[in-house]
LOVOFI-380264 format. One record per residue: residue number from 1; residue in one letter; x, y, z of N, C-alpha, C, O, CB in turn. Coordinates in pm, 1 decimal. Glycine has a CB too. Layout:
<nodes>
(NUM,A,(X,Y,Z),(X,Y,Z),(X,Y,Z),(X,Y,Z),(X,Y,Z)) ...
</nodes>
This chain:
<nodes>
(1,M,(-5645.5,-2725.2,120.0),(-5551.6,-2832.7,97.0),(-5569.6,-2938.9,205.7),(-5577.2,-2905.3,323.9),(-5406.2,-2779.2,94.7)) (2,K,(-5576.3,-3063.0,168.1),(-5596.8,-3173.0,261.3),(-5462.4,-3224.7,312.5),(-5371.4,-3251.3,233.9),(-5676.4,-3286.7,194.1)) (3,E,(-5450.4,-3238.8,445.3),(-5330.8,-3297.7,505.4),(-5327.7,-3446.9,475.0),(-5430.0,-3514.5,485.7),(-5327.2,-3272.6,658.9)) (4,R,(-5212.7,-3497.8,437.8),(-5200.2,-3639.0,404.0),(-5102.2,-3712.2,495.2),(-5080.0,-3832.0,477.2),(-5156.5,-3653.7,260.3)) (5,G,(-5044.2,-3644.2,591.1),(-4946.4,-3708.7,678.0),(-4809.2,-3713.3,612.0),(-4792.9,-3675.1,496.1),(-4992.2,-3849.9,714.3)) (6,D,(-4712.7,-3760.2,686.9),(-4574.6,-3766.9,639.2),(-4561.2,-3877.7,535.0),(-4601.7,-3991.4,559.2),(-4476.9,-3791.0,757.1)) (7,I,(-4505.2,-3844.7,420.9),(-4475.0,-3944.7,317.7),(-4333.9,-3918.0,267.9),(-4303.6,-3807.9,222.0),(-4579.2,-3939.9,199.1)) (8,I,(-4247.9,-4018.2,276.7),(-4111.8,-4010.7,222.8),(-4101.7,-4117.5,114.2),(-4136.0,-4233.6,136.7),(-4001.6,-4031.6,336.1)) (9,S,(-4054.6,-4077.4,-2.9),(-4040.9,-4170.2,-116.1),(-3901.2,-4160.6,-174.0),(-3835.5,-4056.9,-165.5),(-4146.3,-4140.5,-225.3)) (10,V,(-3856.7,-4270.8,-233.4),(-3732.1,-4271.8,-309.6),(-3760.5,-4346.0,-440.1),(-3825.5,-4450.6,-440.3),(-3613.8,-4339.7,-228.3)) (11,C,(-3711.3,-4290.7,-550.5),(-3731.7,-4350.4,-682.2),(-3598.7,-4362.5,-754.8),(-3511.9,-4276.1,-742.3),(-3831.2,-4267.1,-765.5)) (12,D,(-3583.7,-4469.1,-829.9),(-3465.1,-4491.9,-911.3),(-3491.2,-4432.4,-1048.9),(-3585.8,-4472.4,-1116.7),(-3430.1,-4644.6,-920.8)) (13,T,(-3408.5,-4337.5,-1090.5),(-3430.4,-4267.9,-1217.4),(-3323.6,-4296.0,-1321.8),(-3326.3,-4237.1,-1429.9),(-3437.5,-4120.8,-1193.1)) (14,A,(-3229.3,-4385.0,-1291.4),(-3120.7,-4413.3,-1385.1),(-3099.8,-4563.7,-1400.6),(-3100.0,-4638.3,-1302.6),(-2990.8,-4346.4,-1338.1)) (15,A,(-3082.0,-4606.2,-1523.3),(-3051.8,-4747.4,-1551.3),(-2900.3,-4765.0,-1543.4),(-2832.6,-4776.7,-1645.5),(-3107.1,-4792.0,-1693.1)) (16,N,(-2847.9,-4766.6,-1419.5),(-2703.2,-4770.9,-1399.7),(-2657.3,-4892.5,-1320.2),(-2540.2,-4901.4,-1283.6),(-2657.8,-4645.8,-1330.1)) (17,G,(-2748.3,-4986.9,-1292.8),(-2711.7,-5106.7,-1218.4),(-2704.7,-5089.6,-1068.0),(-2662.5,-5181.5,-997.6),(-2582.2,-5155.0,-1265.9)) (18,H,(-2745.2,-4973.5,-1016.7),(-2742.9,-4946.9,-872.8),(-2882.2,-4907.9,-825.6),(-2952.7,-4833.3,-893.5),(-2640.8,-4835.3,-838.8)) (19,S,(-2921.2,-4957.8,-710.9),(-3048.6,-4919.5,-650.9),(-3036.7,-4782.0,-587.3),(-2933.1,-4747.2,-530.5),(-3093.5,-5023.4,-546.5)) (20,A,(-3142.9,-4705.0,-597.4),(-3149.8,-4578.1,-526.1),(-3192.4,-4607.4,-382.6),(-3270.2,-4699.5,-358.1),(-3249.0,-4478.1,-596.0)) (21,W,(-3141.2,-4528.7,-287.9),(-3179.2,-4545.5,-148.0),(-3176.0,-4411.3,-77.1),(-3115.9,-4315.3,-125.1),(-3086.0,-4645.9,-77.4)) (22,T,(-3241.2,-4406.5,36.6),(-3233.9,-4289.5,123.1),(-3238.6,-4333.1,268.3),(-3300.0,-4434.4,301.8),(-3348.2,-4190.9,92.4)) (23,T,(-3173.9,-4256.7,353.6),(-3189.4,-4272.7,497.5),(-3268.3,-4152.6,547.6),(-3255.8,-4042.1,494.9),(-3050.2,-4285.1,570.3)) (24,V,(-3348.8,-4175.6,648.9),(-3426.3,-4070.0,713.2),(-3385.3,-4072.2,859.7),(-3410.8,-4169.8,930.3),(-3583.5,-4090.4,694.7)) (25,D,(-3322.6,-3966.2,904.8),(-3271.7,-3960.4,1041.9),(-3316.3,-3832.0,1109.6),(-3310.1,-3723.9,1051.0),(-3118.3,-3970.7,1043.6)) (26,R,(-3361.4,-3845.0,1233.7),(-3396.0,-3728.2,1313.5),(-3271.4,-3682.6,1386.9),(-3191.7,-3764.5,1432.6),(-3511.6,-3759.3,1413.1)) (27,L,(-3255.0,-3551.8,1398.1),(-3139.3,-3497.0,1468.4),(-3161.9,-3506.8,1618.7),(-3165.2,-3406.4,1689.8),(-3113.4,-3350.0,1426.6)) (28,N,(-3177.3,-3630.1,1664.8),(-3197.6,-3662.5,1805.3),(-3146.4,-3805.4,1821.9),(-3205.5,-3897.7,1765.9),(-3350.5,-3647.5,1849.5)) (29,P,(-3039.9,-3825.8,1896.0),(-2979.7,-3959.5,1903.9),(-3069.5,-4065.6,1966.8),(-3040.3,-4184.7,1955.7),(-2852.8,-3951.8,1981.6)) (30,D,(-3178.2,-4024.9,2032.6),(-3267.2,-4122.0,2095.9),(-3377.4,-4172.2,2002.9),(-3456.9,-4257.4,2042.3),(-3329.4,-4061.1,2218.3)) (31,V,(-3383.0,-4120.5,1880.0),(-3488.6,-4156.9,1786.3),(-3427.8,-4236.5,1670.8),(-3336.8,-4189.3,1602.7),(-3562.4,-4030.3,1733.7)) (32,E,(-3479.2,-4357.4,1650.0),(-3428.4,-4443.7,1542.9),(-3476.5,-4395.2,1406.6),(-3594.2,-4363.6,1389.1),(-3472.3,-4589.4,1565.6)) (33,G,(-3386.3,-4389.7,1312.0),(-3420.3,-4354.9,1174.9),(-3445.1,-4480.8,1094.2),(-3459.5,-4589.7,1149.8),(-3309.4,-4270.9,1110.8)) (34,Y,(-3449.9,-4465.3,963.6),(-3467.8,-4581.4,877.5),(-3405.4,-4557.8,740.0),(-3376.5,-4444.5,701.5),(-3616.6,-4614.4,863.1)) (35,K,(-3385.8,-4666.0,668.5),(-3330.0,-4663.3,533.6),(-3423.7,-4740.0,442.9),(-3478.0,-4843.3,482.1),(-3185.9,-4723.4,529.5)) (36,M,(-3443.2,-4690.3,321.4),(-3527.5,-4762.1,226.8),(-3465.5,-4757.9,87.6),(-3391.2,-4666.1,52.8),(-3669.4,-4702.7,224.4)) (37,Y,(-3498.3,-4859.7,9.7),(-3440.0,-4879.3,-123.4),(-3548.3,-4886.3,-229.9),(-3658.9,-4933.9,-204.5),(-3355.1,-5007.0,-126.5)) (38,A,(-3515.4,-4838.4,-349.2),(-3595.2,-4862.5,-469.4),(-3515.6,-4966.2,-548.4),(-3425.1,-4930.5,-623.8),(-3622.0,-4727.7,-554.4)) (39,R,(-3548.3,-5092.5,-531.8),(-3466.8,-5202.2,-584.0),(-3510.3,-5257.6,-719.2),(-3447.6,-5351.5,-768.1),(-3466.7,-5312.0,-486.5)) (40,G,(-3612.3,-5204.9,-780.3),(-3664.8,-5263.7,-903.4),(-3606.3,-5209.7,-1032.1),(-3658.9,-5238.4,-1139.6),(-3809.0,-5245.0,-907.2)) (41,G,(-3498.6,-5132.1,-1024.5),(-3439.8,-5073.1,-1144.8),(-3505.8,-4940.4,-1180.1),(-3591.8,-4890.7,-1107.4),(-3451.5,-5169.8,-1262.2)) (42,K,(-3464.2,-4884.7,-1292.3),(-3512.6,-4753.2,-1335.6),(-3665.5,-4749.8,-1336.3),(-3731.1,-4838.2,-1391.6),(-3457.7,-4718.8,-1476.0)) (43,G,(-3720.4,-4645.8,-1273.7),(-3864.6,-4626.7,-1266.6),(-3928.5,-4684.8,-1141.9),(-4046.8,-4660.9,-1117.8),(-3928.2,-4686.7,-1385.9)) (44,S,(-3854.7,-4760.1,-1061.9),(-3912.9,-4817.3,-939.6),(-3907.2,-4715.2,-826.0),(-3817.0,-4631.6,-819.7),(-3838.3,-4947.5,-898.9)) (45,C,(-4004.7,-4724.2,-737.5),(-4012.6,-4634.6,-622.2),(-4057.2,-4714.0,-500.1),(-4116.7,-4821.0,-512.5),(-4110.1,-4516.6,-649.6)) (46,T,(-4028.1,-4660.9,-383.3),(-4082.2,-4714.0,-258.3),(-4111.3,-4595.9,-166.9),(-4046.6,-4491.6,-177.1),(-3982.8,-4815.7,-190.4)) (47,S,(-4207.4,-4611.8,-78.6),(-4249.5,-4503.9,11.7),(-4283.2,-4560.0,149.0),(-4314.5,-4678.0,165.0),(-4371.0,-4428.2,-46.1)) (48,H,(-4275.6,-4471.1,247.4),(-4327.6,-4499.5,380.9),(-4408.3,-4377.3,422.2),(-4375.4,-4264.8,384.6),(-4211.5,-4531.4,484.8)) (49,S,(-4514.7,-4399.9,500.4),(-4599.8,-4288.2,541.0),(-4631.0,-4294.2,689.9),(-4613.0,-4396.9,755.3),(-4729.6,-4287.9,460.4)) (50,A,(-4678.3,-4181.3,741.3),(-4715.0,-4171.0,882.2),(-4820.8,-4273.9,920.1),(-4826.8,-4316.4,1035.5),(-4765.5,-4030.8,913.3)) (51,A,(-4903.7,-4314.1,825.2),(-5009.6,-4411.9,852.6),(-4953.4,-4545.9,900.5),(-5024.8,-4623.2,964.3),(-5094.3,-4433.5,727.7)) (52,E,(-4825.4,-4574.4,870.3),(-4761.4,-4697.7,916.0),(-4722.2,-4690.5,1063.8),(-4692.2,-4792.8,1125.2),(-4638.1,-4726.9,831.2)) (53,G,(-4722.6,-4569.9,1120.4),(-4689.7,-4551.2,1261.2),(-4542.1,-4565.3,1290.9),(-4459.2,-4574.3,1200.3),(-4765.7,-4648.3,1343.8)) (54,G,(-4510.6,-4567.0,1419.3),(-4372.0,-4584.0,1464.5),(-4277.0,-4482.5,1403.5),(-4307.9,-4363.6,1395.8),(-4323.9,-4722.8,1431.7)) (55,R,(-4162.5,-4529.9,1360.7),(-4058.1,-4441.1,1308.1),(-4097.3,-4371.1,1178.8),(-4031.4,-4275.2,1138.5),(-3932.2,-4519.3,1285.3)) (56,Y,(-4203.3,-4417.2,1112.9),(-4248.2,-4354.3,988.2),(-4337.5,-4233.3,1012.3),(-4362.0,-4155.1,920.5),(-4322.2,-4455.2,903.2)) (57,N,(-4386.4,-4217.2,1135.2),(-4467.3,-4102.3,1171.9),(-4373.6,-3996.8,1229.0),(-4343.2,-3997.9,1348.3),(-4579.6,-4141.0,1274.5)) (58,L,(-4328.3,-3906.7,1144.6),(-4226.7,-3808.2,1182.2),(-4283.9,-3705.8,1279.2),(-4396.4,-3658.5,1262.4),(-4171.3,-3737.6,1057.6)) (59,A,(-4205.6,-3672.5,1380.0),(-4248.7,-3579.8,1484.8),(-4268.3,-3439.0,1429.9),(-4185.2,-3387.5,1355.1),(-4146.8,-3577.4,1598.8)) (60,E,(-4380.8,-3377.6,1468.9),(-4405.5,-3238.3,1431.6),(-4296.9,-3150.3,1493.2),(-4267.6,-3161.6,1612.3),(-4547.4,-3192.1,1477.9)) (61,G,(-4238.4,-3064.2,1413.6),(-4131.5,-2976.2,1460.0),(-3995.7,-3043.6,1467.9),(-3896.7,-2978.4,1501.1),(-4166.5,-2921.5,1593.7)) (62,G,(-3988.8,-3173.6,1438.0),(-3861.6,-3245.4,1440.8),(-3771.1,-3207.0,1324.8),(-3818.4,-3179.6,1214.5),(-3886.1,-3394.5,1438.8)) (63,Q,(-3641.9,-3205.1,1349.9),(-3543.5,-3176.4,1245.7),(-3492.0,-3308.7,1191.1),(-3451.8,-3396.2,1267.8),(-3425.9,-3088.6,1300.4)) (64,Y,(-3492.9,-3323.6,1059.2),(-3456.6,-3448.6,993.9),(-3353.2,-3424.9,884.7),(-3343.7,-3316.1,827.9),(-3580.4,-3516.1,935.6)) (65,T,(-3276.2,-3529.1,856.9),(-3187.3,-3528.0,741.3),(-3221.9,-3645.7,651.6),(-3258.6,-3753.3,698.9),(-3038.1,-3533.5,784.9)) (66,L,(-3209.8,-3623.6,522.7),(-3221.9,-3727.5,421.4),(-3086.5,-3741.5,355.3),(-3029.3,-3642.8,309.0),(-3333.9,-3694.4,316.5)) (67,N,(-3035.3,-3861.8,350.6),(-2911.6,-3891.9,279.6),(-2953.5,-3983.4,165.5),(-3002.7,-4093.6,189.9),(-2800.8,-3959.0,374.1)) (68,F,(-2935.0,-3939.7,41.8),(-2981.0,-4021.6,-69.1),(-2872.0,-4042.9,-172.2),(-2783.2,-3959.7,-190.9),(-3101.7,-3958.6,-134.0)) (69,E,(-2881.9,-4158.4,-239.3),(-2774.8,-4205.2,-327.2),(-2833.2,-4302.0,-429.5),(-2931.7,-4370.2,-400.9),(-2660.5,-4273.2,-245.5)) (70,G,(-2775.2,-4308.6,-545.1),(-2820.6,-4402.0,-647.6),(-2712.2,-4440.3,-745.7),(-2740.0,-4491.2,-854.3),(-2935.6,-4343.7,-722.0)) (71,R,(-2587.8,-4415.5,-706.6),(-2475.5,-4443.7,-796.9),(-2375.9,-4540.9,-735.4),(-2256.2,-4533.2,-763.3),(-2404.2,-4314.6,-834.3)) (72,G,(-2423.9,-4631.5,-652.8),(-2333.9,-4730.8,-594.9),(-2238.5,-4674.6,-492.3),(-2119.5,-4705.8,-494.9),(-2256.1,-4796.0,-702.2)) (73,D,(-2288.4,-4592.3,-402.0),(-2207.1,-4529.1,-296.4),(-2094.5,-4444.7,-354.0),(-1983.6,-4442.3,-300.7),(-2148.7,-4635.3,-203.9)) (74,N,(-2123.9,-4376.6,-461.9),(-2026.4,-4292.9,-530.7),(-2051.8,-4144.8,-506.2),(-2030.4,-4063.1,-595.8),(-2028.5,-4321.6,-679.6)) (75,G,(-2095.9,-4109.8,-389.6),(-2119.7,-3968.8,-357.8),(-2266.7,-3936.6,-356.1),(-2326.5,-3910.7,-460.5),(-2049.2,-3879.2,-456.9)) (76,G,(-2324.8,-3937.9,-239.6),(-2466.4,-3908.2,-225.5),(-2489.1,-3761.7,-196.3),(-2398.3,-3678.9,-204.3),(-2527.5,-3992.7,-116.3)) (77,T,(-2612.7,-3732.4,-162.4),(-2653.3,-3596.3,-131.9),(-2725.7,-3597.3,1.8),(-2796.8,-3692.5,33.8),(-2743.5,-3537.2,-244.5)) (78,V,(-2707.9,-3492.2,79.2),(-2774.0,-3479.1,207.9),(-2858.8,-3353.2,205.4),(-2814.8,-3248.4,158.0),(-2671.2,-3475.2,324.5)) (79,A,(-2980.2,-3364.0,256.7),(-3069.7,-3248.2,268.7),(-3136.4,-3253.9,404.7),(-3160.1,-3362.2,458.1),(-3176.6,-3245.7,154.1)) (80,G,(-3166.4,-3139.9,460.3),(-3232.7,-3133.7,588.5),(-3365.5,-3061.7,579.2),(-3387.7,-2981.4,488.7),(-3144.5,-3066.3,689.3)) (81,F,(-3455.5,-3091.6,675.2),(-3582.4,-3022.5,680.2),(-3640.4,-3030.4,820.6),(-3603.2,-3116.7,900.1),(-3679.9,-3081.2,578.0)) (82,I,(-3731.5,-2939.3,849.3),(-3809.1,-2941.8,972.8),(-3949.5,-2985.0,935.5),(-4011.3,-2926.8,846.4),(-3809.0,-2801.9,1045.5)) (83,N,(-3999.9,-3086.8,1003.1),(-4133.3,-3137.7,973.4),(-4235.5,-3043.3,1033.7),(-4260.0,-3047.2,1154.3),(-4152.2,-3282.3,1027.6)) (84,D,(-4295.8,-2958.1,950.9),(-4387.8,-2857.5,1001.3),(-4533.5,-2894.4,982.1),(-4620.7,-2819.8,1026.7),(-4360.8,-2727.2,935.2)) (85,H,(-4563.8,-3005.6,917.9),(-4703.9,-3052.0,903.2),(-4705.4,-3200.6,892.2),(-4812.1,-3260.5,879.2),(-4772.9,-2989.1,779.9)) 
</nodes>
């Protein structure tokens, strides 16, 4: 299996008049996270990858949370992960 680096994507899957978005935050107050939107309506996606450097290159072994939403701030979902590759 070929390593491809960190890639985080968000896609809008509902034609509901709201853009899908996600925040990517490291559980370390000294590290800046980021937020990204899929603004093109149903079927649109956006991504960031480690190849962009800076905050998009997630630290190996770092603990991260994703907060994602697509219903106009009507109750999102939070998931956590450890970046192991």
